[in-house]
C-alpha positions as CSV (number, residue, x, y, z in Angstrom):
1,S,-22.7,-14.5,-44.7
2,G,-25.6,-12.1,-45.1
3,L,-28.6,-11.9,-43.0
4,T,-32.1,-13.2,-43.6
5,A,-34.7,-10.5,-44.2
6,G,-36.1,-11.2,-40.8
7,E,-32.8,-10.8,-39.0
8,A,-32.0,-7.7,-40.9
9,G,-35.4,-6.3,-40.0
10,V,-34.8,-6.9,-36.2
11,E,-31.3,-5.5,-36.4
12,A,-32.4,-2.5,-38.4
13,M,-35.1,-1.7,-35.9
14,F,-32.6,-1.8,-33.0
15,L,-30.0,0.2,-34.8
16,V,-32.5,2.9,-36.1
17,H,-33.9,3.3,-32.6
18,A,-30.4,3.4,-31.0
19,N,-29.3,6.2,-33.4
20,D,-32.5,8.2,-33.8
21,E,-31.6,11.5,-32.1
22,N,-35.0,13.2,-32.4
23,G,-37.2,10.2,-31.7
24,D,-39.1,10.2,-35.0
25,E,-38.2,6.5,-35.7
26,E,-36.3,7.5,-38.9
27,L,-32.7,8.3,-39.6
28,E,-31.8,11.6,-41.1
29,I,-28.5,11.8,-43.0
30,H,-26.5,13.1,-40.0
31,E,-27.9,10.3,-37.8
32,F,-27.0,7.7,-40.4
33,L,-23.5,9.0,-40.8
34,A,-23.0,9.0,-37.0
35,L,-24.2,5.4,-36.9
36,L,-21.7,4.3,-39.5
37,K,-18.9,6.3,-37.8
38,S,-19.5,4.5,-34.5
39,T,-19.0,1.1,-36.1
40,P,-15.8,-0.7,-37.2
41,M,-16.9,-0.5,-40.8
42,K,-14.7,1.7,-42.9
43,I,-17.0,3.5,-45.3
44,R,-16.1,6.8,-46.9
45,Q,-18.5,9.6,-46.1
46,H,-19.2,10.1,-49.9
47,D,-20.1,6.4,-50.3
48,A,-22.3,6.5,-47.1
49,M,-24.1,9.6,-48.5
50,N,-24.7,7.8,-51.8
51,M,-26.1,4.7,-49.9
52,F,-28.4,6.9,-47.9
53,S,-29.7,8.8,-50.9
54,E,-30.3,5.5,-52.8
55,L,-32.4,4.0,-50.0
56,A,-33.9,7.0,-48.2
57,G,-37.5,7.7,-49.1
58,P,-38.6,10.9,-50.9
59,D,-38.9,12.5,-47.4
60,G,-35.1,12.3,-47.1
61,T,-35.1,10.0,-44.1
62,M,-34.4,6.3,-43.7
63,D,-36.9,4.2,-41.8
64,E,-36.5,0.7,-40.4
65,S,-37.5,-1.1,-43.6
66,E,-35.2,1.1,-45.8
67,F,-32.3,0.5,-43.3
68,S,-33.1,-3.2,-43.3
69,E,-32.8,-3.2,-47.2
70,L,-29.4,-1.6,-46.7
71,L,-28.2,-4.3,-44.3
72,T,-29.5,-7.0,-46.6
73,F,-28.4,-5.5,-49.9
74,Y,-24.9,-4.6,-48.9
75,K,-24.5,-7.8,-46.8
76,F,-22.7,-5.8,-44.1
77,N,-20.9,-8.0,-41.6
78,T,-23.6,-7.0,-39.2
79,R,-22.3,-9.5,-36.6
80,D,-19.4,-7.0,-36.2
81,L,-21.9,-4.2,-36.3
82,L,-24.1,-5.7,-33.6
83,A,-21.0,-6.5,-31.4
84,E,-20.8,-2.7,-31.2
85,V,-24.5,-2.2,-30.3
86,P,-24.0,-2.2,-26.5
87,N,-21.3,0.5,-27.1
88,L,-23.6,2.4,-29.4
89,V,-26.4,2.4,-26.9
90,S,-24.2,3.4,-23.9
91,N,-22.6,6.2,-26.0
92,L,-26.0,7.4,-27.0
93,M,-27.4,7.3,-23.5
94,S,-24.4,9.2,-22.1
95,S,-24.6,11.8,-24.9
96,R,-28.3,12.4,-24.1
97,A,-27.7,12.6,-20.3
């Protein structure tokens, strides 16, 4: 089942921050693609780029609210996605070290 808007907002905030390489609180396309690759979701890069361009603002980045819309609209199985969050965070921390 899909998430409520509130749940999606909290999860989007966490995932954006966990994958935001430059600390600007927004995802650029390469950060978004890296986030998707690090999950069990199988989304072709072409489809992921289309999703990003649909939802990213005119500045070409995706903020928390835009990412939240993505989670809600596509009704990702974000329970699976969130099961990966500890791995995402530890991978991110080790890559920054």
